[in-house]
C-alpha positions as CSV (number, residue, x, y, z in Angstrom):
1,M,-3.3,23.1,29.7
2,K,-3.3,19.4,28.8
3,A,-0.2,17.2,29.2
4,A,0.6,13.5,29.2
5,T,1.8,12.7,32.7
6,F,2.6,9.9,35.1
7,S,2.5,10.2,38.9
8,A,4.8,7.4,40.0
9,Y,7.4,5.2,38.4
10,G,5.9,2.3,36.5
11,E,2.6,4.1,35.8
12,E,1.1,4.5,32.4
13,L,0.7,7.9,30.8
14,T,-2.6,9.7,31.1
15,L,-3.8,13.0,29.6
16,T,-4.3,15.4,32.5
17,E,-4.8,19.1,33.2
18,V,-1.7,20.8,34.6
19,D,-0.7,24.4,35.3
20,E,0.8,26.4,32.5
21,P,4.6,26.6,33.0
22,K,6.4,29.8,34.2
23,I,9.3,31.2,32.3
24,G,12.5,32.6,33.7
25,P,14.5,35.6,32.4
26,D,16.4,33.5,29.9
27,W,13.6,31.1,29.0
28,V,10.9,31.0,26.3
29,L,7.4,29.6,26.4
30,V,6.7,27.4,23.4
31,D,3.3,26.5,22.0
32,V,4.0,22.9,21.2
33,K,3.1,21.6,17.8
34,A,4.9,18.2,18.0
35,S,7.2,16.2,20.2
36,S,8.8,12.8,19.5
37,V,9.3,9.6,21.5
38,N,12.8,8.4,22.5
39,P,13.4,5.2,24.4
40,V,14.9,7.3,27.2
41,D,11.4,8.8,27.8
42,W,9.9,5.5,28.9
43,K,13.1,4.4,30.6
44,V,12.8,7.6,32.8
45,A,9.2,6.6,33.6
46,A,10.5,3.3,34.8
47,G,13.0,5.0,37.2
48,G,16.0,4.5,34.9
49,L,17.5,8.0,35.6
50,D,16.4,8.2,39.3
51,G,20.0,8.1,40.5
52,A,21.1,10.8,38.1
53,L,18.3,13.5,37.9
54,D,15.9,14.7,40.5
55,T,12.3,13.8,39.7
56,F,9.2,15.8,40.7
57,F,5.8,14.1,40.3
58,P,3.6,14.3,38.4
59,V,6.0,14.2,35.5
60,T,5.4,15.4,32.0
61,P,8.0,13.4,30.0
62,G,9.6,14.3,26.7
63,W,12.7,16.3,25.7
64,D,12.1,16.8,21.9
65,V,9.9,19.7,20.8
66,S,8.9,21.8,17.8
67,G,6.5,24.7,18.0
68,V,6.0,28.4,18.1
69,V,7.4,30.8,20.6
70,E,4.5,32.4,22.6
71,A,6.4,34.5,25.1
72,V,10.0,35.2,26.0
73,G,11.8,36.2,29.2
74,P,13.2,39.7,29.6
75,A,16.8,38.6,28.9
76,V,16.0,36.8,25.7
77,T,17.4,38.4,22.5
78,T,17.8,35.6,20.1
79,L,14.1,34.6,19.7
80,A,10.8,36.4,19.6
81,P,7.1,35.6,19.9
82,G,6.0,34.0,16.6
83,D,9.3,32.3,15.9
84,E,9.1,28.6,14.8
85,V,11.5,26.7,16.9
86,F,12.8,23.2,17.7
87,G,14.9,21.9,20.5
88,Y,16.2,19.3,23.0
89,V,14.6,20.7,26.2
90,R,16.5,18.7,28.8
91,K,16.4,20.4,32.1
92,D,18.2,19.8,35.4
93,A,15.3,17.9,36.8
94,V,12.6,15.6,35.4
95,H,9.2,17.3,35.6
96,G,7.9,19.7,32.9
97,G,8.6,18.0,29.6
98,T,7.5,18.4,26.1
99,Y,4.5,16.0,26.0
100,A,2.3,19.0,26.6
101,E,0.4,21.8,24.9
102,K,3.1,24.3,26.1
103,V,6.6,23.9,27.5
104,A,9.0,26.4,29.2
105,A,12.4,26.0,27.6
106,P,15.8,27.5,28.6
107,I,17.2,29.5,25.7
108,R,20.2,27.2,25.6
109,T,17.9,24.3,24.4
110,V,15.9,25.8,21.5
111,T,16.6,27.5,18.2
112,K,14.8,28.3,15.0
113,K,13.6,25.1,13.3
114,P,14.7,24.1,9.8
115,A,12.7,26.3,7.3
116,N,11.9,23.4,5.1
117,A,10.8,21.0,7.9
118,S,7.3,20.3,9.0
119,F,6.7,20.5,12.8
120,A,6.6,16.7,12.9
121,E,9.9,16.4,11.1
122,A,11.5,19.1,13.2
123,A,10.4,17.4,16.4
124,A,12.0,14.2,15.3
125,I,15.4,15.7,15.0
126,P,16.8,17.1,18.3
127,L,17.7,14.3,20.7
128,A,18.5,11.7,18.0
129,G,20.2,14.1,15.6
130,L,22.2,15.8,18.3
131,T,23.3,12.4,19.7
132,A,24.6,11.3,16.3
133,F,26.2,14.7,15.5
134,Q,28.0,15.0,18.8
135,C,29.3,11.4,18.7
136,L,30.6,11.7,15.1
137,V,31.8,15.3,15.0
138,H,32.9,16.1,18.6
139,V,33.9,12.7,19.9
140,L,35.0,10.5,17.0
141,D,36.2,13.5,14.8
142,V,35.0,11.8,11.7
143,V,36.5,13.2,8.5
144,A,36.5,12.4,4.8
145,G,38.0,9.0,4.1
146,D,37.0,7.5,7.4
147,I,35.3,4.1,7.5
148,V,32.6,4.3,10.2
149,L,30.8,1.3,11.6
150,V,27.4,2.1,13.1
151,H,25.9,-0.6,15.4
152,G,22.1,-0.2,15.1
153,A,22.1,1.9,12.0
154,S,18.4,1.8,11.1
155,G,17.0,3.2,14.3
156,G,16.2,6.8,15.2
157,V,19.8,7.8,16.1
158,G,21.4,5.4,13.6
159,S,19.6,6.8,10.5
160,F,20.9,10.3,11.4
161,A,24.3,8.9,12.1
162,V,24.5,7.3,8.6
163,Q,23.5,10.5,6.9
164,I,25.8,12.8,9.0
165,A,28.8,10.5,8.4
166,R,28.1,10.4,4.7
167,S,27.8,14.2,4.6
168,L,31.3,14.2,6.1
169,E,32.4,12.1,3.2
170,A,33.0,9.0,5.3
171,R,32.3,5.4,4.2
172,V,29.6,3.9,6.4
173,I,29.0,0.3,7.3
174,G,25.8,-0.2,9.3
175,T,24.4,-3.2,11.3
176,A,20.7,-4.0,11.0
177,S,18.3,-6.8,10.4
178,E,18.0,-7.8,6.8
179,A,14.5,-6.2,6.6
180,N,16.2,-2.8,6.9
181,H,19.1,-3.4,4.6
182,D,17.5,-1.7,1.6
183,Y,16.7,1.3,3.8
184,L,20.3,1.6,4.8
185,R,21.4,1.4,1.2
186,E,19.1,4.3,0.5
187,L,20.8,6.3,3.2
188,G,24.2,5.5,1.8
189,A,25.4,2.8,4.1
190,E,26.7,-0.7,3.4
191,P,24.5,-3.0,5.5
192,V,25.6,-6.1,7.4
193,V,23.6,-8.3,9.8
194,Y,24.4,-7.9,13.4
195,G,25.2,-10.7,15.8
196,D,27.4,-13.8,15.6
197,G,29.9,-13.7,12.8
198,L,29.9,-9.9,12.6
199,V,33.7,-9.6,12.6
200,D,34.0,-11.8,9.6
201,R,31.2,-10.0,7.7
202,V,32.7,-6.6,8.3
203,R,36.2,-7.8,7.5
204,A,35.0,-9.2,4.3
205,I,34.1,-5.7,3.0
206,A,36.7,-3.7,5.0
207,P,39.7,-6.1,5.2
208,D,42.0,-3.5,7.0
209,G,39.3,-2.7,9.6
210,V,37.2,0.3,10.2
211,T,38.5,3.6,11.5
212,A,35.7,4.5,13.9
213,V,32.8,2.7,15.7
214,L,29.6,4.2,16.9
215,D,27.7,1.8,19.2
216,L,23.9,2.6,19.4
217,N,22.6,-0.8,20.7
218,G,25.2,-2.4,22.9
219,A,24.7,-5.8,21.3
220,D,28.0,-6.0,19.4
221,L,30.1,-3.5,21.4
222,A,32.3,-6.4,22.7
223,V,33.7,-7.2,19.3
224,S,34.3,-3.6,18.2
225,P,38.0,-3.4,19.2
226,E,38.6,-6.4,16.8
227,L,37.1,-4.4,14.0
228,L,39.2,-1.3,14.3
229,A,42.2,-0.7,12.1
230,E,45.4,-0.8,14.1
231,S,45.9,2.9,13.8
232,S,42.4,3.6,15.2
233,A,42.6,1.7,18.5
234,G,40.2,3.1,21.1
235,R,38.2,5.2,18.5
236,I,34.8,3.9,19.8
237,A,31.8,5.8,21.1
238,S,28.8,4.3,22.8
239,I,25.6,5.8,24.0
240,I,24.5,2.5,25.7
241,D,27.4,0.9,27.6
242,T,29.8,2.8,29.9
243,G,32.0,-0.3,29.6
244,V,33.3,1.3,26.4
245,K,35.6,3.3,28.6
246,D,37.5,0.1,29.4
247,M,38.2,-0.2,25.7
248,G,39.8,3.2,25.6
249,G,36.6,4.7,24.0
250,R,34.0,7.3,25.1
251,Y,30.6,7.0,26.7
252,V,28.4,9.8,25.3
253,F,25.3,11.4,26.9
254,V,23.8,13.9,24.5
255,A,23.8,17.6,25.6
256,P,21.6,20.5,24.6
257,D,23.5,22.7,22.2
258,V,21.9,25.3,19.9
259,T,25.0,25.6,17.7
260,D,24.8,21.9,16.9
261,L,21.0,22.2,16.4
262,D,21.7,25.0,13.9
263,E,24.1,22.7,12.0
264,L,21.4,20.0,11.9
265,A,18.8,22.5,10.7
266,A,21.2,23.7,7.9
267,M,21.8,20.1,6.9
268,F,18.1,19.4,6.6
269,D,17.4,22.6,4.6
270,D,20.4,21.7,2.3
271,G,18.9,18.2,1.6
272,L,21.7,16.4,3.5
273,L,19.4,15.1,6.2
274,A,16.1,13.4,5.8
275,V,13.7,12.3,8.6
276,E,12.1,8.9,8.7
277,I,8.8,9.1,10.7
278,A,7.6,5.6,11.6
279,A,4.2,6.7,13.1
280,T,2.4,9.7,14.5
281,F,0.0,9.8,17.4
282,P,-2.0,12.6,19.0
283,L,-0.9,13.7,22.5
284,A,-3.9,11.8,24.0
285,D,-2.4,8.6,22.7
286,A,1.1,9.0,24.1
287,Q,0.9,5.7,25.9
288,K,0.2,3.9,22.6
289,A,3.2,5.6,21.2
290,W,5.3,4.3,24.1
291,D,3.9,0.8,23.6
292,L,5.0,0.9,19.9
293,S,8.5,2.2,20.9
294,Q,8.9,-0.5,23.5
295,E,8.4,-3.2,20.9
296,G,11.9,-2.3,19.7
297,H,11.4,-2.8,16.0
298,T,10.6,0.8,14.9
299,R,12.5,2.2,12.0
300,G,12.8,6.0,12.3
301,K,11.0,8.2,14.8
302,I,7.6,8.1,16.5
303,V,6.1,11.6,16.7
304,L,3.4,13.1,19.0
305,T,1.3,15.9,17.5
306,V,-0.4,18.5,19.7
């Protein structure tokens, strides 16, 4: 089968022929229809997780997937061949990822895709959607009436975070460049420009402070404690900077969770969650997709089609 791979840290992706993956007793083999690009993908290729996860070259990167189950292991009871699925297929080592025609996935990482989603839309949801959901629901415990500040609200994770927080009946203030302010308003957020003067801009529209902060870019994390209401001290989550722990907050690294994926699928099918796709590329052009992602100005998700 064909897959986009790299054979050493720092190499560009190339389309190569690799062996079809094996599946264990509680795994499924997925015929991949789409994957999506996340910044962590090309950071892994640069050696960014070398100290955390074992890497076996050549590496097929990618953790997001949507597709059709082709085969199941003998212990699998929740899925069957022919099921349309999506998932966050993060394994314990970096090797056989989702930038491929087929991927072997532990059953803990995949579930039935949203019925109303295209394969491209479904592939754009897992990592970014789970990140936003787990930060807001499991870590920050956002509820109706909260005022949530999202740093980096127009990106892949941020756009999901705004929608999820709004579905929880929270008020959302989102930082972004002015070019993306109308987009944030469409999602239900109140936009503000990030950078110098942020404290004053946020306090102008939330004089008593916000009740929770979700940091998705690291740029304004340092001023976050100043923006929290007195009763919400330490209610900060960051996916970027472990220094958030020194503020009494939580550093979050997203985990595969099919229950959470099922919640996201239901939200999509109920019209509470929309997917912004910035661009699509065929698998053979995965490096071009990475080049676009590395520019750092993409709104929404970049999808690979197979």
